[in-house]
N, C-alpha and C positions, 0 to 999 in steps of 0.2 A: 745741861744746866751748869751754871757757874757756881763758885763756892758759896755765894750768898743766896742761891736759889733762883736767881733771875736767868732768863734765857740769854744766851750770847747773841743770838740772831732772832729777828722777828720779821714778820711780813706786814706790809701796809699797802692798802689800796691807793694807787696814785692814778692820775689822769690817763696814763698810758698802760695801765694794768697794775699788777702787784710787783713790788720791789722788796728786796731783802735788806734790812738795816743791820749792820754789824756794830754792836755796842762797843766792842773793843777798839776798833779803829775809828768809830764814830763817822761812818760814811756808808753810802749805798753799795751793795755788793752784787755782782752778777748782772744778768740781763733782766729787763722787765718781763713779767710772765702774764699771760692772758688769764689763766686760772691760778688760784692760790696754791702754791707748791707745798702743801702740808707735809707730805712724806719727805721732801727734801729738807724742810725746816726741822722735822723730827730727827733726821739723820745728822744734820749739822749741829743740833743742840744735844745730841745723844752720843752715840758710839763714834761718829766721825770716821767711818770706814771709807778710805779713799776710793776703792773700787765701786762701792755702792753710791757714793756722792757723784762720781764720774758718770755712772750709768743713769742716775736720775737727771743730771744736767743734760745729758744727751737726749733723754726722753722728752724733757720739757722744751728743749730747743727744736726737736723734730715736730712737736705739737704746734709750734709757732708758724711753721711753714705751710 
């Protein structure tokens, strides 16, 4: 969460799947995902542990194949 209580990143269903919107840079971030990446969003909006985010990205990319 950011200082004002809003999420820094959120997911939105798009025609090609789910995308992650970065409120700070005001653009789409990462790859489109078939399923909503809830645990990835929680980590990005929470602790932001680099190793955990990397593992989640790899898992979601593997699910696309």
